[in-house]
A tleap script that builds the chain and sets N, CA, C and O, in Angstrom:
source leaprc.protein.ff14SB
mol = sequence {
  NMET GLY LEU TRP THR LEU LEU GLU GLY PHE
  LEU LEU LEU ALA ASN ALA LEU ALA ILE LEU
  ASN GLU ASP ARG PHE LEU ALA ARG ARG GLY
  LEU SER PHE SER GLU PHE SER GLY GLY ARG
  THR LYS SER LEU LYS GLY GLN LEU ILE GLY
  LEU VAL TYR ALA THR GLN TYR LEU ARG VAL
  PRO LEU ILE MET LEU ASN ALA LEU CYS ILE
  PHE VAL LYS LEU VAL SER CGLY
}
set mol.1.N position { 34.118 66.660 65.700 }
set mol.1.CA position { 35.509 66.975 65.389 }
set mol.1.C position { 36.078 67.759 66.565 }
set mol.1.O position { 35.579 68.824 66.927 }
set mol.2.N position { 37.109 67.220 67.134 }
set mol.2.CA position { 37.710 67.846 68.295 }
set mol.2.C position { 38.956 68.645 67.940 }
set mol.2.O position { 39.356 68.734 66.779 }
set mol.3.N position { 39.544 69.210 68.957 }
set mol.3.CA position { 40.752 70.017 68.777 }
set mol.3.C position { 41.913 69.153 68.294 }
set mol.3.O position { 42.713 69.582 67.463 }
set mol.4.N position { 41.997 67.925 68.824 }
set mol.4.CA position { 43.090 67.033 68.424 }
set mol.4.C position { 43.003 66.695 66.931 }
set mol.4.O position { 44.022 66.647 66.242 }
set mol.5.N position { 41.807 66.468 66.445 }
set mol.5.CA position { 41.618 66.167 65.023 }
set mol.5.C position { 41.996 67.356 64.156 }
set mol.5.O position { 42.593 67.191 63.092 }
set mol.6.N position { 41.653 68.542 64.604 }
set mol.6.CA position { 42.020 69.753 63.878 }
set mol.6.C position { 43.537 69.940 63.838 }
set mol.6.O position { 44.090 70.302 62.800 }
set mol.7.N position { 44.201 69.696 64.950 }
set mol.7.CA position { 45.658 69.800 64.990 }
set mol.7.C position { 46.323 68.750 64.098 }
set mol.7.O position { 47.331 69.031 63.450 }
set mol.8.N position { 45.762 67.554 64.067 }
set mol.8.CA position { 46.294 66.518 63.173 }
set mol.8.C position { 46.127 66.919 61.708 }
set mol.8.O position { 46.999 66.642 60.884 }
set mol.9.N position { 45.022 67.562 61.388 }
set mol.9.CA position { 44.808 68.038 60.023 }
set mol.9.C position { 45.829 69.086 59.620 }
set mol.9.O position { 46.345 69.054 58.502 }
set mol.10.N position { 46.127 70.019 60.524 }
set mol.10.CA position { 47.156 71.019 60.232 }
set mol.10.C position { 48.538 70.384 60.100 }
set mol.10.O position { 49.357 70.821 59.292 }
set mol.11.N position { 48.786 69.358 60.895 }
set mol.11.CA position { 50.067 68.650 60.798 }
set mol.11.C position { 50.188 67.935 59.451 }
set mol.11.O position { 51.257 67.938 58.842 }
set mol.12.N position { 49.115 67.334 58.991 }
set mol.12.CA position { 49.134 66.686 57.682 }
set mol.12.C position { 49.331 67.699 56.557 }
set mol.12.O position { 50.032 67.415 55.586 }
set mol.13.N position { 48.726 68.864 56.677 }
set mol.13.CA position { 48.921 69.921 55.683 }
set mol.13.C position { 50.366 70.411 55.683 }
set mol.13.O position { 50.940 70.647 54.619 }
set mol.14.N position { 50.953 70.565 56.859 }
set mol.14.CA position { 52.353 70.974 56.940 }
set mol.14.C position { 53.268 69.910 56.344 }
set mol.14.O position { 54.259 70.239 55.693 }
set mol.15.N position { 52.942 68.636 56.562 }
set mol.15.CA position { 53.724 67.555 55.954 }
set mol.15.C position { 53.634 67.609 54.430 }
set mol.15.O position { 54.629 67.412 53.733 }
set mol.16.N position { 52.449 67.875 53.930 }
set mol.16.CA position { 52.264 67.938 52.474 }
set mol.16.C position { 53.067 69.092 51.868 }
set mol.16.O position { 53.637 68.948 50.786 }
set mol.17.N position { 53.113 70.209 52.544 }
set mol.17.CA position { 53.875 71.354 52.033 }
set mol.17.C position { 55.380 71.130 52.151 }
set mol.17.O position { 56.151 71.611 51.320 }
set mol.18.N position { 55.797 70.399 53.186 }
set mol.18.CA position { 57.225 70.202 53.418 }
set mol.18.C position { 57.863 69.271 52.400 }
set mol.18.O position { 59.069 69.357 52.170 }
set mol.19.N position { 57.090 68.386 51.784 }
set mol.19.CA position { 57.702 67.423 50.865 }
set mol.19.C position { 57.718 67.896 49.421 }
set mol.19.O position { 58.230 67.193 48.550 }
set mol.20.N position { 57.166 69.079 49.149 }
set mol.20.CA position { 57.175 69.574 47.773 }
set mol.20.C position { 58.597 69.913 47.347 }
set mol.20.O position { 59.299 70.650 48.039 }
set mol.21.N position { 59.016 69.380 46.218 }
set mol.21.CA position { 60.349 69.613 45.701 }
set mol.21.C position { 60.328 70.828 44.778 }
set mol.21.O position { 59.452 70.959 43.923 }
set mol.22.N position { 61.302 71.713 44.964 }
set mol.22.CA position { 61.319 72.936 44.159 }
set mol.22.C position { 61.636 72.648 42.694 }
set mol.22.O position { 60.995 73.210 41.806 }
set mol.23.N position { 62.600 71.794 42.432 }
set mol.23.CA position { 63.018 71.544 41.049 }
set mol.23.C position { 61.971 70.760 40.262 }
set mol.23.O position { 61.683 71.082 39.109 }
set mol.24.N position { 61.406 69.738 40.884 }
set mol.24.CA position { 60.493 68.869 40.149 }
set mol.24.C position { 59.050 69.341 40.137 }
set mol.24.O position { 58.300 68.997 39.223 }
set mol.25.N position { 58.643 70.120 41.131 }
set mol.25.CA position { 57.237 70.478 41.216 }
set mol.25.C position { 57.000 71.987 41.187 }
set mol.25.O position { 56.215 72.478 40.375 }
set mol.26.N position { 57.665 72.712 42.056 }
set mol.26.CA position { 57.351 74.129 42.213 }
set mol.26.C position { 57.820 74.983 41.042 }
set mol.26.O position { 57.090 75.864 40.588 }
set mol.27.N position { 59.027 74.732 40.549 }
set mol.27.CA position { 59.570 75.562 39.463 }
set mol.27.C position { 58.780 75.374 38.171 }
set mol.27.O position { 58.643 76.317 37.393 }
set mol.28.N position { 58.269 74.190 37.935 }
set mol.28.CA position { 57.485 73.941 36.718 }
set mol.28.C position { 56.182 74.722 36.710 }
set mol.28.O position { 55.656 75.050 35.647 }
set mol.29.N position { 55.667 75.017 37.878 }
set mol.29.CA position { 54.397 75.735 37.981 }
set mol.29.C position { 54.576 77.219 38.279 }
set mol.29.O position { 53.606 77.913 38.584 }
set mol.30.N position { 55.816 77.711 38.190 }
set mol.30.CA position { 56.081 79.119 38.420 }
set mol.30.C position { 56.021 79.518 39.877 }
set mol.30.O position { 55.734 80.673 40.193 }
set mol.31.N position { 56.288 78.586 40.765 }
set mol.31.CA position { 56.233 78.861 42.196 }
set mol.31.C position { 57.610 78.818 42.845 }
set mol.31.O position { 57.735 78.456 44.015 }
set mol.32.N position { 58.624 79.178 42.106 }
set mol.32.CA position { 59.977 79.161 42.632 }
set mol.32.C position { 60.200 80.372 43.536 }
set mol.32.O position { 59.681 81.457 43.273 }
set mol.33.N position { 60.970 80.179 44.595 }
set mol.33.CA position { 61.211 81.263 45.535 }
set mol.33.C position { 62.091 82.349 44.922 }
set mol.33.O position { 62.010 83.510 45.322 }
set mol.34.N position { 62.924 81.984 43.962 }
set mol.34.CA position { 63.797 82.980 43.334 }
set mol.34.C position { 62.993 83.993 42.516 }
set mol.34.O position { 63.441 85.124 42.326 }
set mol.35.N position { 61.831 83.608 42.039 }
set mol.35.CA position { 60.993 84.526 41.276 }
set mol.35.C position { 60.319 85.558 42.173 }
set mol.35.O position { 59.973 86.648 41.716 }
set mol.36.N position { 60.133 85.223 43.440 }
set mol.36.CA position { 59.398 86.100 44.342 }
set mol.36.C position { 60.268 86.662 45.452 }
set mol.36.O position { 59.747 87.076 46.487 }
set mol.37.N position { 61.574 86.685 45.265 }
set mol.37.CA position { 62.441 87.218 46.307 }
set mol.37.C position { 62.467 88.740 46.295 }
set mol.37.O position { 63.034 89.352 47.199 }
set mol.38.N position { 61.873 89.349 45.302 }
set mol.38.CA position { 61.816 90.799 45.220 }
set mol.38.C position { 60.718 91.373 46.089 }
set mol.38.O position { 60.428 90.837 47.158 }
set mol.39.N position { 60.113 92.443 45.648 }
set mol.39.CA position { 59.088 93.106 46.428 }
set mol.39.C position { 57.695 92.571 46.212 }
set mol.39.O position { 56.740 93.139 46.741 }
set mol.40.N position { 57.539 91.489 45.446 }
set mol.40.CA position { 56.208 90.958 45.145 }
set mol.40.C position { 55.759 89.915 46.156 }
set mol.40.O position { 54.863 89.124 45.860 }
set mol.41.N position { 56.348 89.895 47.324 }
set mol.41.CA position { 55.981 88.878 48.309 }
set mol.41.C position { 54.693 89.226 49.039 }
set mol.41.O position { 54.219 88.424 49.844 }
set mol.42.N position { 54.118 90.378 48.791 }
set mol.42.CA position { 52.870 90.768 49.462 }
set mol.42.C position { 51.647 90.157 48.785 }
set mol.42.O position { 50.559 90.170 49.362 }
set mol.43.N position { 51.800 89.630 47.592 }
set mol.43.CA position { 50.668 89.026 46.900 }
set mol.43.C position { 50.325 87.676 47.526 }
set mol.43.O position { 51.106 87.125 48.302 }
set mol.44.N position { 49.166 87.159 47.185 }
set mol.44.CA position { 48.738 85.870 47.728 }
set mol.44.C position { 49.684 84.751 47.278 }
set mol.44.O position { 50.028 83.865 48.060 }
set mol.45.N position { 50.094 84.805 46.021 }
set mol.45.CA position { 51.016 83.793 45.503 }
set mol.45.C position { 52.358 83.864 46.231 }
set mol.45.O position { 52.948 82.831 46.549 }
set mol.46.N position { 52.832 85.062 46.490 }
set mol.46.CA position { 54.083 85.228 47.228 }
set mol.46.C position { 53.971 84.745 48.660 }
set mol.46.O position { 54.917 84.167 49.197 }
set mol.47.N position { 52.824 84.977 49.286 }
set mol.47.CA position { 52.610 84.507 50.647 }
set mol.47.C position { 52.557 82.980 50.704 }
set mol.47.O position { 53.083 82.380 51.641 }
set mol.48.N position { 51.928 82.349 49.714 }
set mol.48.CA position { 51.878 80.883 49.673 }
set mol.48.C position { 53.266 80.282 49.467 }
set mol.48.O position { 53.602 79.260 50.065 }
set mol.49.N position { 54.066 80.919 48.619 }
set mol.49.CA position { 55.434 80.437 48.405 }
set mol.49.C position { 56.239 80.579 49.692 }
set mol.49.O position { 57.028 79.698 50.033 }
set mol.50.N position { 56.044 81.671 50.398 }
set mol.50.CA position { 56.713 81.846 51.686 }
set mol.50.C position { 56.297 80.794 52.695 }
set mol.50.O position { 57.124 80.326 53.478 }
set mol.51.N position { 55.019 80.413 52.688 }
set mol.51.CA position { 54.542 79.361 53.580 }
set mol.51.C position { 55.173 78.016 53.243 }
set mol.51.O position { 55.554 77.266 54.142 }
set mol.52.N position { 55.286 77.710 51.962 }
set mol.52.CA position { 55.907 76.447 51.539 }
set mol.52.C position { 57.361 76.398 51.988 }
set mol.52.O position { 57.815 75.375 52.501 }
set mol.53.N position { 58.095 77.490 51.802 }
set mol.53.CA position { 59.502 77.496 52.188 }
set mol.53.C position { 59.686 77.521 53.692 }
set mol.53.O position { 60.685 77.012 54.199 }
set mol.54.N position { 58.734 78.110 54.421 }
set mol.54.CA position { 58.823 78.084 55.883 }
set mol.54.C position { 58.651 76.666 56.406 }
set mol.54.O position { 59.352 76.257 57.331 }
set mol.55.N position { 57.720 75.910 55.819 }
set mol.55.CA position { 57.529 74.532 56.274 }
set mol.55.C position { 58.707 73.651 55.871 }
set mol.55.O position { 59.041 72.704 56.584 }
set mol.56.N position { 59.337 73.947 54.744 }
set mol.56.CA position { 60.514 73.176 54.358 }
set mol.56.C position { 61.700 73.502 55.255 }
set mol.56.O position { 62.549 72.646 55.502 }
set mol.57.N position { 61.758 74.724 55.737 }
set mol.57.CA position { 62.848 75.128 56.622 }
set mol.57.C position { 62.706 74.490 58.002 }
set mol.57.O position { 63.707 74.191 58.653 }
set mol.58.N position { 61.487 74.283 58.444 }
set mol.58.CA position { 61.233 73.754 59.786 }
set mol.58.C position { 60.950 72.255 59.764 }
set mol.58.O position { 60.014 71.790 60.415 }
set mol.59.N position { 61.734 71.515 59.039 }
set mol.59.CA position { 61.500 70.073 58.930 }
set mol.59.C position { 61.800 69.318 60.215 }
set mol.59.O position { 61.090 68.368 60.547 }
set mol.60.N position { 62.832 69.719 60.945 }
set mol.60.CA position { 63.190 68.994 62.171 }
set mol.60.C position { 62.085 69.118 63.230 }
set mol.60.O position { 61.700 68.103 63.811 }
set mol.61.N position { 61.557 70.328 63.504 }
set mol.61.CA position { 60.419 70.374 64.436 }
set mol.61.C position { 59.199 69.627 63.911 }
set mol.61.O position { 58.421 69.081 64.694 }
set mol.62.N position { 59.026 69.600 62.600 }
set mol.62.CA position { 57.908 68.870 62.017 }
set mol.62.C position { 58.060 67.369 62.243 }
set mol.62.O position { 57.075 66.678 62.503 }
set mol.63.N position { 59.272 66.867 62.145 }
set mol.63.CA position { 59.536 65.450 62.420 }
set mol.63.C position { 59.231 65.129 63.876 }
set mol.63.O position { 58.663 64.082 64.184 }
set mol.64.N position { 59.617 66.044 64.775 }
set mol.64.CA position { 59.342 65.826 66.197 }
set mol.64.C position { 57.842 65.850 66.492 }
set mol.64.O position { 57.358 65.060 67.302 }
set mol.65.N position { 57.112 66.743 65.845 }
set mol.65.CA position { 55.656 66.774 66.030 }
set mol.65.C position { 55.000 65.511 65.489 }
set mol.65.O position { 54.043 65.010 66.078 }
set mol.66.N position { 55.505 64.994 64.376 }
set mol.66.CA position { 54.982 63.735 63.843 }
set mol.66.C position { 55.239 62.582 64.806 }
set mol.66.O position { 54.367 61.742 65.028 }
set mol.67.N position { 56.443 62.547 65.375 }
set mol.67.CA position { 56.764 61.489 66.335 }
set mol.67.C position { 55.874 61.591 67.572 }
set mol.67.O position { 55.418 60.573 68.094 }
set mol.68.N position { 55.626 62.804 68.039 }
set mol.68.CA position { 54.752 63.001 69.185 }
set mol.68.C position { 53.329 62.561 68.872 }
set mol.68.O position { 52.670 61.939 69.705 }
set mol.69.N position { 52.863 62.878 67.692 }
set mol.69.CA position { 51.515 62.494 67.283 }
set mol.69.C position { 51.391 60.968 67.197 }
set mol.69.O position { 50.388 60.403 67.633 }
set mol.70.N position { 52.385 60.315 66.647 }
set mol.70.CA position { 52.381 58.857 66.559 }
set mol.70.C position { 52.399 58.233 67.951 }
set mol.70.O position { 51.689 57.263 68.212 }
set mol.71.N position { 53.213 58.793 68.840 }
set mol.71.CA position { 53.299 58.280 70.213 }
set mol.71.C position { 51.958 58.408 70.928 }
set mol.71.O position { 51.521 57.476 71.602 }
set mol.72.N position { 51.306 59.556 70.784 }
set mol.72.CA position { 50.005 59.768 71.431 }
set mol.72.C position { 48.972 58.800 70.866 }
set mol.72.O position { 48.151 58.263 71.610 }
set mol.73.N position { 49.007 58.576 69.555 }
set mol.73.CA position { 48.059 57.632 68.945 }
set mol.73.C position { 48.309 56.201 69.447 }
set mol.73.O position { 47.364 55.448 69.678 }
set mol.74.N position { 49.585 55.833 69.614 }
set mol.74.CA position { 49.886 54.496 70.106 }
set mol.74.C position { 49.448 54.314 71.562 }
set mol.74.O position { 48.950 53.251 71.934 }
set mol.75.N position { 49.632 55.338 72.374 }
set mol.75.CA position { 49.291 55.239 73.782 }
set mol.75.C position { 47.770 55.268 73.981 }
set mol.75.O position { 47.222 54.495 74.766 }
set mol.76.N position { 47.110 56.159 73.269 }
set mol.76.CA position { 45.669 56.317 73.485 }
set mol.76.C position { 44.823 55.282 72.770 }
set mol.76.O position { 43.657 55.075 73.107 }
set mol.77.N position { 45.405 54.649 71.801 }
set mol.77.CA position { 44.665 53.592 71.122 }
set mol.77.C position { 44.025 54.105 69.930 }
set mol.77.O position { 43.352 53.358 69.221 }
savepdb mol mol.pdb
quit
């Protein structure tokens, strides 16, 4: 397992977090950002919710990283 494979794995994880819908998935499981906007963001659950919303906020750079990854895979074979 090389560095490139590890980076691709992190990219896939970021893609998985970015597509989670708040209304259909997160709110039903008590993972809504409005519930943790107070001072409880230091907990593990609050940190995970912050990570999910950070990846949803950075969708445009994530799209560019996906395009770069696809381009490298096409060129390298």
